[in-house]
Structures are given as C-alpha cells and as structure tokens.
N, C-alpha and C positions, 0 to 999 in steps of 0.2 A: 504494500500499500504506500502511496506517495505521501510526502509531507505537504500539508495544506497551510498556506499563509492565512491568518485570521487577524482581525482588528477589533476595535471596540464595537463595531456594528455587527460582527458575526460571532463574537466570543461566546455569548450566552447560548446561542443555538448550537454551536459546535460542542461545547462541553455538556450540554443538557441531553443530547441524543443518547439513547440507550446504549449501555456498554461502557467500555474503558476509553478514556481519552487522555493523552499525554501532551501537555503544552510546554514548549520551550520558550520561556520568556528571555528575550535577548535584547541587546542594543547594538546598533551598527558600528559603534566605536569600540566595542568589547573584543579584544584580541582572542581570549579563550572561547568566546561565543563563535567567532568566525572559524577558529580551528576545529570546533566540535561539530560544525554543520555537516560535513560529510559522514561523520560517524552516526549522527542522528538520522540522516537520510538512509544509510545502510541498515540501521536498526528498523526503520519503518518498512523496509522491504523484507526483512526477516521475520517480523512479528505481525501476524495477521489479525489477531483479535484485539488490537489496540489501534485507535485512530491517533495519528501523529500530527501535531499542529505547531506552527511557529508564530510567535507574536512579538512584534517590536514594541517593547514597553515605553519607548520614548515617544512613539506616535499613537499609543493606545493607553493613555493614563487611567481611564476608567477600569479597564480590564486589569491593569497592573495593580490597581488599588485593592483588588479583591483578595490578594495574597500578600503576606509579609515576605519580602525578598531580601534576604541577608547578603546576597552576592550573586554575581552573574557568571556563567549562565545558571538559570534557575528553572527547574523542571517541576511541574505540578501534575500529579496524577488524579484524575477524576473518574468516578464511577456513577453513571446515571445522573450526572450533573452535580454531584457532591464531591468536594475536595477530600481526597483520601490521605494524601501525604505530599509534601514538597521537599525538594533537596537542591541545594546549590552545589554544583559540582562540574568539573570539566573532565571527570574520569568515567570512561565507559563502564568499568566494572561496578562503580557505585550506582550508576543509573540502572544497570541490569539487576543489581541486588534489590533495588526498589521494586522493579517489575516482578522479580522472582517472589518477593515477599507477598505481594498483593495479587498479581495476576497468575503467577505460577509458571514453572517450566520455561523460564526466560521470556515469558510473555507469549510464547508461541502456541 
C-alpha cells in the first residue's frame, strides 16, 4: 500500500476509517524526517493491514495539535480513529516494535 499525503482537511477522515492507520508527522526542514521517508515508504509496501499517511505539521497545525510531539519524526498509530500510541523516532526497529506490539507480526 502506498503512503498517502494528508493535511488538516483530510486528517480526521483518514484516521477515522475502520482499521489501523499510521501517521508520520514530519517537517520539510527535518533532516531525520527526510532520511526516514524511503524506510516509511518501504514499510507501507510490506505491511498490508495498516494505512500509511504523511502529514507536514508545519502546514497542518490543527492536525499537529491533536498529539503531543516531543520530537521529529513522530509516528502516531490509530485504530478506528482513536490514538493508540505515538513514538518519536528515526529508527526503523523502534517503529516496527510499535507495530508489533499493537498490530502484531510486524504489522503484516
């Protein structure tokens, strides 16, 4: 499944759809965010039961305000529109641990 760009206008509908949604909150000036982009895209192709979204927090302040972001990149996992857990990391293993813990089996 491909990564879909969302913004303040599409955020609520994206996360509220039934099932799992993972949102990458990023900023265009964030070096680790830019470096993590291809990893996130690869994960989206490997994991079929999670919808993957990217949201530029700089241009979508309303969506950004729905979570406490201690650092970038920040990933928020939602289930049926409810925030399950968020993690600030630029490590693939840490993001996979989040998915393993909640979605199971690497999210696949």
